[in-house]
N, C-alpha and C positions, 0 to 999 in steps of 0.2 A: 504494500500500500504506500503510495507517495506521501512524503512528509508535508503535511498541511502548512506548517510554519515556513518551510523552505519555499513552497510554492508561493506563499504570500510575500515572503522576502523578495522573491524574484519579481513579483508584480510591483511591489513598492520601488524596487530598483529601476524597473522599466518606466514606471509612471513619473517618478521624480517628485519634486515639491510643488509649491503653488505655481500655477500657470493660468494666464487669462489671455490666450491668443485670440485676436479678433476674428480669425477664420474658423475657430473651433466652435462647432455648433453646440457643444455641451456647455459652453460658457466657462466661468472660473472653475478650476479643479485644484485639488491638492491630493497627492498620492493617487491621482486618477479618479477621485471621488468628486462627482459633479454636484452643483447646487441642488439639482432635482433629486439625486440619490440621497444626499444628506437630508433634504426636506422629508423624503419618504421615511427615512430612518428615525428622525426625531418627531415625526407626526405633525409637522407644521412647516410653513415656509421658512427655510433657512436664509440667513443673511450672508452676503458676500464675506463679511468679516468672520462669520462662523466657519466658512470654508477655509479661509486663510489661516485660522487658528486651530483647525482640525488636528486632533492628536493621532499619532500612529496607532494607538490602541483601538480607537474608534474605527479607523480605517480597516484595521485587521478584522474587527468584529463584523463590519459591513461586508467585507470580502468573503469571509467564511460563511456567514448566514445567507447573504443574498446572491452570491455567485458560485458557491460550491455546494453547500449542504441543502439549502432551500430548493434550488432547481435540480437537485439529485445528480449533479455532475460527479460527486464523490462515489457514485455507484458504477461509473464507467470503468473499462479496463485500465489498469494501472499505467500501461504504456502510452495511452492517449490523454489521461486525466490532466496532467499539467498544461498541455496544449489547449485542450477544450476549456479549461478553467481560464486561461489567458484570453481565449476567444470570447468567453462570457463577459469578462471584464471589459474588453474592448468594444464588443458589438451587442452585448446583452445576451443573457442565457438562452433565449429562444433561438436566436440566430446561430449560436454555437451548437445547439442541439440539432438544428436543421442541417448543419455541416455533417454531423454524424449520420443523420438519417439519409441524406442525399448520397454520401459516399457508400454507405452500406447498400443502398439500392443499386448504385452503379456497379458494385461488386457482385451483384446477383442475389442478394438476400431475398428469400421467398417466405411468405408472400411479401411483396414490396410494402414498405412503411409509408404511411401518410407523412409527408414532410411538413409537419405542423409545429415543430419546436417544443413539443411536450415530451418530457422524459418519463415514459412509462415502462412497464416490463417488456414490451415488444421492442422498444428502442434499445434497452439494455441488452436483451438477447441478441439483437441484430449487431450491436457493437461487439459483443463477445464473439459472435460468429465471424464477423469481419476480421477481428484481431487474430483469431485462430487460423482463418483462411489466408490472410494476407501478411501477417507478421508486421515487419517494419514498413511494408508498403502501405498499410492502412494509415499510419501517421503521415507518410509522404503524400498520400492522396488527400488527406485532410489539409495538409499544408498548401497543396495546389488549389484546393477549393477556397481557402482563405485568400490566397494571392489573387485569384480571379474575382473574389468579392471586393477586394480593395480596388482593383482596376475598374470594376463596375461603378463603385462609388465615385471615382475620379471622372469617369466618362459622364456620369449623370450630373455631377457638380464639380466643374473644373476648379473652383476655388479650393477644393480639398487637395489638389495636387501638391501643395506646399507640405503636406504630411506624408506623401507617398514613400519617400526614401526611408523615413523613420519607421513607417509601418512595415516595409519590406525587410528592414534590418531586424525588426522585432520577430518576424516570421522566420528569418534565416537562423536566428538563434536556436530554434527548435530543430532545424535540419542538421545542425552540427552533431556529429556522433551517431547518426543513423547510417547503417551499412549501405 
């Protein structure tokens, strides 16, 4: 089972500190936690100053609860869990789970899954099947799915191109060490 604290450490390293880039559709973030995410966590509209002063402990709790355990990404095969967790943080859990469903279907899982972003027992079974059938190629296929997703974002919203190199570097990190 992957080390949750290490996975969160990696997210915090990738996300960095406080940022408020004018082209970032998420607005102000700290440790990758947006104003909207913090608002949902505290149950009211958060202030920009609350994002700026966000503690690492609160960010860790949000990541574990909202992006790993809550959407049941912690039930995926160990080999893909850190990557799909990172996808959930960057794109939202539903999109991350859609990557798993889509790639499992492309690999020939029967009966094909509905690509709905819901992590139920069928998605878990499909992911386990794909991991068994494909080995490291399952992660490679998920990586390609994410790369294509980023390119689709930039095609639809050219202002997002400013982030593309960083996004691709983030994905490349997961490809290192795969056979």
